[in-house]
C-alpha positions as CSV (number, residue, x, y, z in Angstrom):
1,M,0.0,0.2,0.1
2,A,1.4,3.4,-1.0
3,D,1.8,5.9,1.6
4,E,1.6,9.6,0.2
5,D,2.4,11.0,3.7
6,L,5.5,9.0,4.3
7,K,6.6,10.1,0.7
8,A,6.5,13.5,1.8
9,D,8.2,12.8,5.0
10,L,11.1,11.3,3.1
11,Q,11.5,14.1,0.9
12,R,12.3,16.3,3.6
13,Y,15.4,13.9,4.8
14,P,18.6,13.5,3.1
15,P,19.2,10.5,0.7
16,R,19.2,7.1,2.4
17,A,17.4,8.5,5.5
18,F,17.0,5.2,7.1
19,L,20.7,4.8,7.8
20,K,21.7,8.3,8.6
21,E,18.7,9.7,10.7
22,Q,17.3,7.8,13.5
23,S,14.3,10.0,13.7
24,I,12.9,8.7,10.3
25,W,12.4,5.3,12.0
26,A,10.1,6.8,14.5
27,I,7.9,8.4,11.9
28,W,8.1,5.2,9.6
29,V,6.5,3.3,12.6
30,Y,3.9,5.8,13.4
31,R,2.9,5.9,9.5
32,F,2.8,1.9,9.4
33,G,0.7,2.3,13.0
34,R,-1.9,4.5,11.1
35,R,-2.1,2.1,8.2
36,A,-2.4,-0.9,10.4
37,S,-5.3,0.7,12.5
38,M,-7.3,1.3,9.0
39,L,-7.2,-2.3,8.0
40,K,-10.3,-4.5,8.2
41,P,-10.9,-6.2,11.2
42,G,-9.3,-9.8,11.4
43,P,-6.2,-11.8,11.7
44,N,-4.0,-9.5,9.5
45,K,-4.8,-6.5,11.1
46,R,-4.3,-8.4,14.6
47,F,-1.0,-9.1,13.7
48,Q,0.0,-5.8,12.2
49,V,-1.3,-3.9,15.0
50,W,0.9,-6.3,17.4
51,L,3.7,-5.9,15.2
52,Y,3.2,-1.9,15.3
53,W,3.3,-2.0,19.0
54,L,6.5,-4.1,19.2
55,M,8.3,-1.8,16.8
56,F,6.8,1.4,18.6
57,R,8.2,0.3,21.9
58,F,11.6,-0.6,20.4
59,V,12.1,2.7,18.4
60,E,10.6,4.6,21.4
61,L,13.2,2.9,23.6
62,L,16.1,3.4,21.2
63,T,15.2,6.9,20.0
64,G,13.5,8.6,22.8
65,I,10.8,9.5,20.0
66,S,7.3,9.0,21.2
67,I,4.6,9.6,18.4
68,D,1.2,8.4,19.5
69,V,-0.6,6.3,16.7
70,N,-3.9,8.2,17.3
71,A,-2.2,11.7,16.7
72,D,-3.3,13.3,13.3
73,I,0.0,14.4,11.4
74,G,0.1,15.8,8.0
75,P,2.5,14.8,5.3
76,G,6.2,16.1,5.6
77,L,7.1,15.8,9.1
78,R,10.6,16.2,9.8
79,I,12.7,15.6,13.2
80,F,16.0,17.1,13.8
81,H,18.2,15.8,16.6
82,F,15.9,13.1,17.7
83,G,15.4,12.4,21.6
84,N,12.8,13.3,24.1
85,I,10.1,14.2,21.8
86,F,6.5,13.3,22.7
87,V,3.3,13.8,20.5
88,H,0.2,13.2,22.4
89,G,-2.7,11.0,21.0
90,R,-5.2,14.0,20.5
91,A,-2.6,16.3,19.0
92,V,-2.9,17.5,15.3
93,I,-0.1,18.6,13.3
94,G,-0.2,20.0,9.8
95,A,1.8,19.3,6.7
96,N,5.6,20.1,6.7
97,C,6.2,20.6,10.5
98,T,9.6,20.4,11.8
99,L,10.2,19.2,15.4
100,R,13.9,19.4,17.3
101,Q,14.9,17.4,20.2
102,G,12.9,17.6,23.7
103,V,9.7,18.7,21.8
104,T,6.3,17.9,23.6
105,I,3.1,18.4,22.0
106,G,0.6,17.4,24.6
107,C,-2.3,18.0,26.9
108,I,-2.1,19.7,30.3
109,G,-3.8,17.4,32.9
110,D,-5.2,13.7,32.6
111,D,-7.2,13.5,29.3
112,G,-7.2,17.0,28.6
113,P,-7.2,18.5,25.2
114,A,-4.0,18.7,22.9
115,P,-2.9,21.3,20.7
116,T,-3.7,21.8,17.1
117,V,-0.6,22.8,14.8
118,G,-1.1,24.3,11.4
119,D,1.1,23.7,8.4
120,N,4.8,24.8,7.9
121,V,5.2,25.1,11.9
122,E,8.7,25.0,13.1
123,F,9.5,24.1,17.2
124,G,12.9,24.9,18.2
125,A,14.8,22.5,20.6
126,Y,12.8,21.5,24.1
127,A,9.6,23.7,23.2
128,Q,6.4,22.7,24.8
129,A,2.9,23.3,23.5
130,L,0.0,22.3,25.9
131,G,-3.6,22.2,26.1
132,A,-6.3,23.5,23.9
133,I,-4.2,25.9,21.9
134,H,-3.9,26.4,18.2
135,I,-0.6,27.3,16.3
136,G,-1.1,28.9,12.9
137,D,0.3,28.0,9.7
138,N,4.1,29.5,9.4
139,A,4.6,30.1,13.0
140,K,7.9,29.5,14.7
141,I,8.1,28.5,18.2
142,G,11.5,29.3,19.8
143,A,13.9,26.7,21.8
144,M,12.6,26.2,25.3
145,S,9.4,28.0,25.1
146,L,6.4,27.0,26.7
147,V,3.2,27.6,24.6
148,I,-0.1,27.7,26.5
149,S,-2.1,30.3,24.2
150,N,-2.8,30.6,20.7
151,I,0.0,31.8,18.3
152,P,-1.3,33.2,15.0
153,S,0.0,32.3,11.5
154,G,3.2,33.5,10.6
155,L,4.4,35.1,13.8
156,S,7.0,33.5,16.1
157,A,6.8,33.0,20.0
158,V,9.7,32.6,22.6
159,G,9.7,32.5,26.1
160,V,8.0,30.9,29.4
161,P,5.1,31.3,29.0
162,A,5.4,32.1,25.3
163,R,5.0,35.5,24.2
164,I,4.6,36.5,20.4
165,V,7.4,38.3,18.5
166,F,7.1,40.0,15.4
167,R,9.3,39.5,12.6
168,R,11.8,42.1,11.6
169,A,10.1,42.6,8.5
170,Q,6.7,43.6,10.1
171,A,8.4,45.7,12.8
172,A,10.0,47.7,10.0
173,E,6.8,48.3,8.4
């Protein structure tokens, strides 16, 4: 079965990514799990879901990347500098987003809502996005920022808690 989302993911990686970058392993396992969960009920689905969980735990242990199969992630996901990355099962991430080491996209409390992230969003190292928030398209989240409120499209946010920082081009206008 062709997976267009995985093809888009691989386009954002260097050639032979499976040999060079461990983060693609976690993305591949996530995409495999999504495909397995869509199969018709039966022995094939049970086997593939079991295989997914086995691979998920192995890759999670090896890379420190935990992407819940229930998360809704668009095509073109890129993870730089793998390690300590967690994406909650209720998170929604748009197309062509970039995560760096230490990023958490999750909820604040038990069974709470998780963030919705637009397209082309970049997260700096150790950035956290928590709760029922929306991060607009083309936004940038600075390293070590804690995002707990909405970020409009095209803007950058930094700090704890994150505050919006206008781009230099906007400030000059």
